[in-house]
C-alpha positions as CSV (number, residue, x, y, z in Angstrom):
1,M,1.9,-17.0,3.5
2,N,-0.4,-15.2,5.9
3,Q,-3.8,-15.2,4.2
4,R,-5.0,-12.1,6.2
5,H,-2.2,-10.0,4.8
6,F,-2.8,-11.3,1.3
7,F,-6.5,-10.6,1.3
8,S,-6.1,-7.2,2.9
9,L,-3.5,-6.2,0.3
10,T,-5.7,-7.6,-2.5
11,A,-8.7,-5.6,-1.3
12,L,-6.6,-2.5,-0.7
13,L,-5.1,-2.5,-4.2
14,S,-8.3,-3.6,-5.9
15,L,-10.2,-0.8,-4.2
16,L,-7.4,1.7,-5.1
17,A,-7.4,0.7,-8.7
18,V,-11.2,0.7,-9.1
19,S,-11.6,3.9,-7.0
20,C,-9.1,5.8,-9.1
21,A,-10.7,4.7,-12.3
22,S,-14.1,5.9,-11.1
23,I,-13.0,9.4,-10.2
24,P,-14.0,11.9,-12.9
25,G,-10.8,13.3,-14.4
26,A,-8.6,10.8,-12.7
27,R,-5.6,9.6,-14.9
28,T,-5.7,6.0,-15.7
29,V,-2.9,4.0,-17.3
30,A,-4.6,4.5,-20.7
31,S,-4.9,8.2,-20.3
32,F,-1.2,8.9,-19.7
33,S,0.8,10.4,-22.5
34,K,3.3,8.4,-24.6
35,N,6.1,9.7,-22.4
36,A,4.5,8.3,-19.2
37,R,6.4,6.0,-16.9
38,P,6.0,2.3,-17.8
39,L,3.7,0.1,-15.7
40,R,6.3,-1.1,-13.2
41,A,6.2,-1.2,-9.4
42,R,8.9,-0.5,-6.9
43,V,8.8,-1.9,-3.4
44,L,10.5,0.4,-0.9
45,V,11.3,-1.4,2.4
46,P,11.9,0.7,5.5
47,P,15.1,-0.4,7.2
48,Y,13.4,-1.4,10.5
49,L,11.3,-4.0,8.6
50,W,14.4,-6.0,7.8
51,R,15.6,-5.8,11.4
52,D,12.3,-6.5,13.1
53,S,10.7,-9.2,10.9
54,D,11.5,-12.2,8.7
55,G,10.6,-10.3,5.5
56,G,7.3,-12.0,5.1
57,E,5.4,-8.8,4.7
58,V,7.7,-7.8,1.8
59,D,7.4,-11.3,0.3
60,N,3.6,-11.0,0.4
61,V,3.7,-7.7,-1.5
62,K,6.1,-9.2,-4.2
63,M,3.9,-12.3,-4.5
64,F,0.7,-10.2,-4.9
65,L,2.3,-8.1,-7.6
66,D,3.6,-11.2,-9.4
67,Q,0.2,-12.9,-9.3
68,W,-1.5,-9.8,-10.8
69,G,1.2,-9.6,-13.5
70,V,2.6,-6.3,-12.4
71,P,6.4,-6.2,-13.1
72,A,8.1,-5.1,-9.9
73,D,11.5,-4.4,-8.4
74,A,12.1,-5.2,-4.8
75,P,15.3,-4.9,-2.8
76,A,17.3,-7.9,-1.6
77,H,16.6,-9.0,1.9
78,G,18.4,-6.7,4.4
79,S,19.4,-4.0,1.9
80,D,19.4,-0.3,2.7
81,W,16.8,1.8,0.9
82,K,18.9,5.0,0.8
83,N,19.7,4.8,-2.9
84,D,16.2,3.6,-3.9
85,F,14.7,7.1,-3.9
86,S,16.8,8.4,-6.7
87,T,15.2,6.1,-9.2
88,L,11.5,6.6,-8.5
89,D,10.9,8.3,-11.8
90,R,11.3,4.9,-13.5
91,Y,8.1,3.6,-11.8
92,S,4.4,4.2,-12.0
93,L,3.7,2.6,-8.6
94,V,5.6,2.6,-5.3
95,I,4.5,0.4,-2.4
96,I,5.9,0.9,1.1
97,P,5.1,-2.1,3.3
98,G,5.2,-1.7,7.1
99,Y,4.9,1.6,8.9
100,L,6.3,4.8,7.3
101,E,7.9,6.2,10.4
102,P,9.1,9.9,10.0
103,S,12.4,9.1,11.7
104,T,13.3,6.6,8.9
105,L,13.2,9.3,6.2
106,S,15.7,12.0,5.4
107,E,14.4,15.3,4.0
108,S,15.6,14.4,0.6
109,Q,13.7,11.1,0.8
110,K,10.5,12.9,1.9
111,T,10.9,15.3,-1.0
112,A,11.5,12.4,-3.5
113,L,8.2,10.7,-2.3
114,E,6.3,14.0,-2.6
115,K,7.7,14.7,-6.0
116,F,6.8,11.2,-7.2
117,A,3.2,11.5,-6.0
118,Q,2.8,15.1,-7.4
119,S,4.1,14.0,-10.8
120,G,1.4,11.4,-11.1
121,G,3.0,8.3,-9.5
122,I,0.8,6.1,-7.4
123,L,2.1,5.7,-3.8
124,V,0.6,3.0,-1.6
125,L,1.4,3.3,2.1
126,L,0.3,0.0,3.7
127,K,0.4,1.4,7.2
128,P,0.2,5.2,7.4
129,I,0.0,5.7,11.1
130,G,-0.1,8.7,13.3
131,E,-2.3,10.9,15.6
132,N,-1.1,14.3,14.4
133,P,-2.2,15.5,10.9
134,D,1.2,17.2,10.5
135,E,3.0,13.9,10.5
136,F,4.6,13.2,7.2
137,A,3.0,9.8,6.4
138,L,-0.5,11.1,7.2
139,N,0.1,14.3,5.2
140,L,1.4,12.4,2.2
141,A,-1.6,10.0,2.3
142,G,-4.0,12.9,2.8
143,L,-5.2,11.7,6.2
144,L,-5.9,13.6,9.4
145,R,-5.2,10.6,11.7
146,T,-5.4,6.9,12.1
147,Q,-6.4,4.6,14.9
148,R,-4.8,1.3,15.8
149,R,-7.4,-1.4,16.5
150,L,-7.0,-5.0,17.8
151,D,-10.7,-5.6,18.5
152,L,-12.1,-6.1,14.9
153,D,-13.2,-9.5,13.7
154,S,-13.5,-8.8,10.0
155,I,-13.7,-6.1,7.3
156,Q,-17.0,-6.2,5.4
157,F,-17.7,-4.6,2.0
158,F,-21.3,-3.9,0.9
159,L,-21.7,-3.8,-2.9
160,E,-24.7,-1.6,-3.1
161,K,-23.0,1.2,-1.3
162,S,-20.0,1.9,-3.6
163,V,-19.3,1.9,-7.3
164,A,-15.6,1.2,-6.4
165,L,-16.6,-2.2,-4.9
166,K,-18.5,-3.6,-7.9
167,S,-15.5,-5.7,-9.0
168,F,-15.5,-7.6,-5.6
169,D,-17.5,-10.7,-6.5
170,R,-16.1,-13.5,-4.4
171,P,-16.9,-14.1,-0.7
172,E,-13.3,-13.8,0.4
173,E,-13.2,-10.3,-1.2
174,L,-16.4,-9.1,0.5
175,S,-15.6,-10.4,4.0
176,I,-12.0,-10.3,5.1
177,P,-11.5,-12.2,8.4
178,L,-9.2,-10.5,10.8
179,R,-9.4,-13.0,13.7
180,D,-7.7,-16.4,13.5
181,A,-10.3,-19.1,14.3
182,T,-7.8,-21.5,15.9
183,T,-5.8,-19.0,18.1
184,N,-8.4,-16.2,18.4
185,E,-5.6,-13.8,17.6
186,T,-6.7,-10.7,15.7
187,A,-4.8,-8.8,13.0
188,E,-3.6,-5.4,13.8
189,T,-5.8,-3.0,11.9
190,F,-5.7,0.8,11.5
191,T,-8.9,2.8,10.8
192,L,-8.5,5.8,8.6
């Protein structure tokens, strides 16, 4: 397992969960009605990710969810995601590893993701990239643009600056290394 991906995903989802819980009026799992979707995650894998990688990024997401005790459904290696969008209403959390490239989504798939998010589902885009605020992934994530960076050594969290970070209490959660000490290779990072 690539530790950089694991810690980055841990920090991202921890921050997401704590941040959502600290927003006044935000709906937490406990505040949903009796008819709410069950706590279950769906991993949606863009087709290019199967072609261009060994599936390690998907395995990291599945392992992370398992370690946190979140029941999850993930596709078999190499499967097509075309039919996965029709069942999103069964899930409370959808995670899309890799880049969400506009060319990989049909209009009906875009509509399904928007409907999922608008109906209270939590959508996590691990790499929402783009320079134009009209791009679908950026628009869906509520971002204006992102910037690709290869020159960062680490991500640092400072506890005194944010209520959302109060649950980060271990050194590996507060300082996430992005550069491999043996190869000097840095992880690809996108600033939002």
